[in-house]
C-alpha positions, 0 to 999 in steps of 0.5 A, spaced: 514 592 509 520 588 510 525 587 506 531 583 507 536 582 502 542 578 500 548 582 498 554 578 498 558 584 495 557 589 500 557 585 506 564 583 504 567 590 502 563 592 510 567 585 513 560 582 514 561 574 513 554 571 511 549 576 514 544 580 511 541 586 511 533 588 514 530 592 511 524 595 515 519 601 512 513 602 517 509 608 516 514 612 511 520 611 516 525 606 514 530 602 520 535 598 516 539 593 520 544 587 519 543 580 522 547 573 521 543 569 515 543 564 522 539 568 525 535 570 520 533 563 519 531 561 527 526 567 527 522 566 521 522 558 524 519 561 530 514 564 525 512 559 520 505 557 522 504 549 522 497 547 519 494 540 522 493 535 516 486 531 516 485 525 512 478 523 512 478 515 511 471 514 511 469 507 512 473 501 511 473 495 507 471 489 509 476 485 512 480 492 514 486 490 517 491 496 517 493 501 513 499 506 511 498 513 508 503 516 505 502 524 507 507 527 503 501 528 497 495 530 502 490 530 500 490 524 495 489 518 498 497 514 495 496 508 501 497 501 502 491 497 505 492 491 508 484 486 508 483 479 511 479 474 507 476 468 511 475 461 507 470 460 504 468 456 498 467 459 492 465 459 485 470 459 480 469 458 472 475 456 468 475 455 461 467 452 460 468 449 466 464 451 473 467 449 480 466 450 487 473 451 491 475 451 498 479 458 498 484 458 504 485 465 509 487 470 505 491 476 506 490 482 500 494 488 501 492 493 495 497 499 493 493 505 491 498 510 488 496 518 488 492 518 482 488 513 484 490 507 480 491 500 484 495 494 484 494 488 489 499 482 492 496 476 494 498 471 499 495 464 504 495 465 510 494 459 515 488 455 518 488 458 524 489 465 522 483 470 524 482 477 522 483 480 529 490 476 530 492 479 523 491 486 525 494 485 532 501 482 528 501 488 522 500 494 528 507 491 532 510 491 525 510 483 523 507 479 517 503 473 518 506 466 516 505 468 508 504 462 503 503 462 495 497 462 492 495 456 489 491 457 483 493 462 476 492 468 476 498 471 482 506 471 479 510 469 484 512 475 487 504 474 490 502 480 484 495 479 482 493 480 474 486 483 474 486 481 466 481 485 462 478 487 468 476 496 468 478 497 475 475 505 477 480 509 480 480 508 488 478 515 491 476 512 498 479 507 501 471 503 502 472 502 495 476 497 495 471 492 496 470 492 489 477 487 488 476 481 492 470 481 487 473 481 480 478 477 482 474 471 485 468 472 479 473 473 473 474 467 469 480 465 471 485 461 466 493 458 467 497 465 467 503 464 472 500 457 474 506 452 477 506 446 479 510 447 484 505 452 488 502 446 492 507 439 495 500 436 491 504 438 484 499 439 478 501 438 472 496 443 469 491 448 473 485 443 471 488 438 475 488 442 481 481 444 480 478 437 478 482 434 485 480 439 489 473 441 487 467 439 492 471 438 498 469 441 504 476 445 507 481 447 503 488 441 504 492 447 508 497 442 508 498 443 501 500 450 501 508 452 500 511 458 504 512 464 501 520 466 500 518 475 502 526 476 501 527 472 495 523 476 492 526 482 495 520 486 495 517 491 501 510 487 502 507 492 507 
């Protein structure tokens, strides 16, 4: 058995400074030694066992670009993950109307807390952007050029509103696949819509949807750039 005793009063009486007493009881034979606290720290540091932390990420979500994982709360997820959504024609429901709307290339960033809760940022990307190029940019510590989401249900900072959808706890990265589905399958309303989101400056979301309905490609030239410095937020 090893005892470590810090006795400042005894140290002062015996003329020791910043020291501790080590008592080793080996089969009934006691040995005592006074060493500096700094020496004790060095000895303990050398004997410390470093266990390798491993986190099984499992299957990646569709359009996966990159993940930043916090390990302080291992093995809980606590991460942010970027995914790429390729331009497509999507069905948009607004009030009692159904539209077929071209949607530009998108960047979705999901922030997952240690409790499995999630928040999402959504941005538009340029027409010539693809998944491979976007992944390389993030890997190098850069962001693609970002543009504002032109429709509704996304605030000025890029934050997605999922409405009344009950999002299940995110326990692994592949669980993020459900989020784009929830976003696009939910009826759209006028929340957060602003005419200056595009150069078309349509007064209402319905006017914008009517303008784009049935088109085969999204007119990228109408997008407005997103200014990350204006919102003072860390995107990725």
